[in-house]
C-alpha positions, 0 to 999 in steps of 0.5 A: 678907326678914327671916325669909329673911336668914340662909339667903340669907347662907349660900346666897350665900356658898356661891354666891360660893365656888361661882363663884370655883372656876368661875371659877378652873376656866375661868381655868385652862382658858383658859391652859393650853388656849389659845383654840381648845382652850377654844372647844371645851372651852367648847362641850362642858361647855357644852352638856352641863350645859346639858342637864341643867340645863334637862331634870333641874331641872324635877322636882326644881325642882316637888318643892322646891315641894310639899315647901314647903308640906307639910313643916311641916303634914304632915311625913309627906308628906315621904318620899312626895313625895321617892320620887315625885319620885326615880323620876322623875327616874331614868327621864327622866336615863336616857333623856336620858342615852341620847339625848344619847350617841347624839346626839353625833355628830349634835350635832358635825355640826351645829357643823360639827366631827365631831372633837367627838363622842368629846367629847360621849359621854364628857361625857353621864355628866355629865348624870346625875352631875349629875341625882343632886347637884341632886336633893339640893340642891332636897330641901333647898330644899323642906324648908327646911334651906338650910345643908345646901343651902349645905354641898353648894354649898361641898363641891362648889366645894372639890372642883371646884378640887381635882380639875378644876384637875389634871385639866386640866393632867394630861389637858386636856379630857378631864381637865376632863370627868372632873373635870365628872363626878366632882365632882357624883357625890360631892357626891351620896354627901355629900347621901344622908349629910345625908338619913339625918341629917335624915329621922328626923322625917319618916319617923317621922310617915310610919309612923305614918299609913296608906300614902300616895301622892303622884299622879306625875301631879300632879308631873310636871304642875307640873314640865313648864312649869318644864322648858320654862322651864329649857329655854328659858332655857339656850337663851336665854343659850347659843344665841349662843355656838352660833351663833358657832360654826357660823356663823363656824367659828372655834375662836379667835373661839368661845373668845373670846366663851366667855371673855366670855360666862362673865364676862357671868355673873358677876352672875347668879351672886351672885343664884343663891342669891336665886332659889333661896330666893325659889321655896319661900318665896313658894310656902309664902305663897301657901299660908298666902294672905298676898298682902301678905306675897307683895308685900313679899318679892318687892318687897323682893327686886327692890329689893335687886337693883336697888340691888346689879345697878346698881354690878356692871354699871358696875364690869364694864363700866368695868374689862373689860380688867383683868377679862378680863386678870385671869380669862383673861390677855392673850391674851383682850382681843379678847373685851373689847367682847363682855364690855362688851356682854354684860354688860349684857345678863346683867344685865337677864337676872338680874332676869329669872331671879331673878322668874321663880323667884318667879313659878314658886313662885306657880303662874305657871310657864307665864308664865315658859315663855311668855316665855322661849320668845319670848325664845328664838326671838327672840335666835336669829333676831336673832343669825343676821342679824346675825352675817354683819353684825357677827361675834361683836359682832352675837351680843352686841348680838343677846342684850342686846337680847332679853334686856332686851325680855324682862326689861321684859315679865315685869315688866309681867306680874308687876305684873298678878298681884302688887301690888309697891311701887313707888317712881319716886323711888327709882329715879330716885336709884338712877339718879343715883347710878349714873351718879355712879359711872359718870362717877367710873369713867372718871377712875379708872385703868382698865387696871391689874391693881389695878383692885380699889382704885378699885372698892372706893372707888366702892362706897362712894361708891355707897352713901354717895350711896344713904344720903344720897338716902334709898334705903338707910335706918337699917332696911336696915343693921339687917336686915343687921346682924341676920343677923350678931346671929342667926348669933353668938346661934344 
């Protein structure tokens, strides 16, 4: 992990800023639009961005994997692989955009609200803009220029607040959608500038060699299981929202559920940077034939993920009411019970996604796609069964149950292919520290908007317990401090 600590720091800071901007947008939209209109907004934007994430990121992700294998040993292939990926991406996204536009009436009909049709059609423009921006994000991933990734992410965060927030006030839902189109397009233009700045060595290496090609079939064959995984994963985490809309047919209830889901995804957003770094890093280590480093890197990632996720879940669960009020206002208190259930399930899903991206880097995309597909099917069936019995709480329980099962299944399969360091006593000590944290949280004020004060105290206490139990050591402290030393000396 030490070799990745600095880029991971940059990307994590960028991801935190990006998601803060997202919560600012959701908070403003929720307050300005109200629960019913916010529910419609959530459906339209979530579905459109889900389409591009699950379909449009498969080829760039596969491209980044191959770039990571070639950029040091054979830099002349970088431009070749990038052009092959760009051509495939262009034709795929053009087809998906047209299909989504013409399918908008059917999608609105299936959701029981034909008035959503023009919103879905307008939002189809998000797809090419988002795809163009994401292409450069994954390109810089592949050649390990993580600081350019971070800059693009930060720029996008600033642009989101600068454009979408005023657009929501001025033009309501249509303004929000327009902002979601403009922001990634502007980020794409910035990516072009960075590409021209960094591509000279690769172009020189390519010009000094004979004309070369990278078979598009190899890239496509690697991309399709990744695309399937992203497809199933995004449906997995979104199907409950759409089924709430379709089966309950209440915009306000959909808005409450969307608010709870948005907040419950907080832990996953914080770990997105780790998953992005893991994929190319593990792909390179496998190409180098170093299974020991593969084991050490993936094991360290899981260890730190567990240590950080546990207190995040406990704090969000214990302080659910003030967290909901902070982001969405007092009108969304009905979403609190849903949020408490979902934050457990989506914490497990954070582990699932992180490990899955690492396994994709190691070449096991078909395995993780299969597990995500089974999870999607199981979640859809269980949500459909429980909504008539328990309403929105049934949807939340179904999602939590299926995400927990699928995550545990992936961890079991991972241990079959990768030798992971395992400390049973370390896990027990971490769980004990978490239990003491939860018990302490019940004794401190949990309804005040000033919940940040007790949570800071609780977080410090949790870390102190881990040090006293020997779960965290001075070596962990040195690894963290080394990030800042390298940053200062660089």
